[in-house]
C-alpha positions as CSV (number, residue, x, y, z in Angstrom):
1,T,72.7,51.2,134.4
2,G,69.7,49.4,133.1
3,S,69.1,47.9,129.8
4,I,67.1,49.5,127.1
5,N,64.2,47.2,127.8
6,E,64.2,48.1,131.5
7,K,64.1,51.8,130.6
8,I,61.2,51.2,128.2
9,E,59.2,49.0,130.6
10,K,57.7,50.9,133.5
11,G,55.2,49.2,135.8
12,G,55.0,46.2,133.5
13,K,53.6,48.2,130.5
14,K,55.7,48.5,127.4
15,K,55.6,52.0,125.9
16,R,55.4,52.0,122.2
17,G,55.8,55.6,121.2
18,R,58.9,56.7,119.3
19,T,59.4,59.6,121.7
20,D,59.5,57.2,124.7
21,L,62.0,54.9,122.9
22,L,64.3,57.8,122.1
23,A,64.0,59.1,125.7
24,A,64.9,55.6,127.0
25,L,67.9,55.4,124.6
26,R,69.1,58.8,125.6
27,S,68.8,57.9,129.3
28,V,70.9,54.7,128.8
29,L,73.5,56.6,126.7
30,V,73.8,59.4,129.3
31,S,74.2,56.9,132.2
32,R,76.9,55.0,130.2
33,L,78.8,58.3,129.4
34,R,78.7,59.2,133.1
35,N,80.2,55.9,134.0
36,R,83.0,56.5,131.5
37,A,83.6,59.9,132.9
38,R,84.5,58.3,136.3
39,V,87.6,56.8,134.9
40,A,90.6,58.2,136.8
41,L,92.6,60.7,134.9
42,P,96.4,60.8,135.2
43,P,97.6,63.3,137.8
44,P,98.6,66.7,136.3
45,M,102.3,67.1,135.7
46,S,104.1,68.8,138.6
47,Q,105.5,72.2,137.9
48,S,109.3,72.2,137.8
49,Q,111.8,74.9,137.0
50,G,114.2,73.7,134.5
51,V,115.9,74.2,131.2
52,L,115.1,72.6,127.8
53,I,118.2,71.3,126.1
54,T,118.3,70.6,122.4
55,C,121.3,68.5,121.3
56,D,122.4,65.8,118.9
57,I,121.9,62.2,119.9
58,P,125.5,61.4,121.0
59,T,125.6,64.5,123.3
60,K,122.2,63.5,124.7
61,Q,123.7,60.1,125.6
62,Y,126.6,61.8,127.3
63,I,124.2,64.0,129.3
64,L,122.2,60.9,130.3
65,F,125.5,59.3,131.5
66,L,126.2,62.4,133.6
67,N,122.7,62.2,135.0
68,E,123.5,58.8,136.5
69,E,125.9,60.4,138.9
70,H,124.3,63.8,139.5
71,K,120.6,63.2,139.1
72,F,119.5,66.4,137.4
73,L,117.2,65.1,134.7
74,I,113.6,66.1,135.0
75,R,112.2,64.5,131.8
76,D,113.7,62.8,128.7
77,L,111.5,64.2,126.0
78,D,112.7,62.6,122.7
79,D,115.8,61.8,120.8
80,T,117.2,65.3,120.9
81,H,115.5,67.1,123.8
82,L,116.0,66.9,127.6
83,F,114.4,68.9,130.4
84,I,116.9,69.3,133.2
85,D,117.0,71.1,136.6
86,A,118.0,74.7,136.1
87,S,120.7,74.4,138.8
88,A,122.6,71.8,136.8
89,V,123.0,73.8,133.6
90,K,126.5,75.1,134.5
91,L,127.6,71.6,135.5
92,V,126.4,70.1,132.2
93,Q,128.0,72.9,130.1
94,E,131.4,72.4,131.9
95,E,131.3,68.6,131.6
96,I,130.5,68.8,127.9
97,K,133.2,71.3,127.3
98,R,135.8,69.2,129.2
99,F,134.7,66.0,127.3
100,T,134.9,67.8,124.0
101,E,138.4,69.2,124.7
102,E,139.6,65.7,125.7
103,N,138.0,63.7,122.8
104,V,137.8,65.9,119.7
105,Y,140.8,65.9,117.4
106,T,142.2,69.1,116.2
107,A,144.8,69.1,113.5
108,P,148.1,70.8,114.4
109,D,149.0,74.0,112.6
110,E,151.3,73.2,109.7
111,K,154.1,75.7,109.7
112,A,156.8,74.3,107.5
């Protein structure tokens, strides 16, 4: 890309018309925009078949713990959303059910 002065000067003569100045400025801007357009864009996301899970934060942490062993997480989206491989849904459901049964207190029935 040339400077504005290089665009205005042609053959050693300086053009003084407003139209020529605007044309030179337009040419410089267009060439700079073209250079910016050459910036590499990130690759598109690959297409994966999965399931979006919405849960509370402690449950999400447990699912991330399960993922360390089974490797089913496709994307950690935010505090309460995960995108996991569709084939792992049953495993996650069973493990959460087992964990809940072992760790949630239920009061005994009082029959006195």
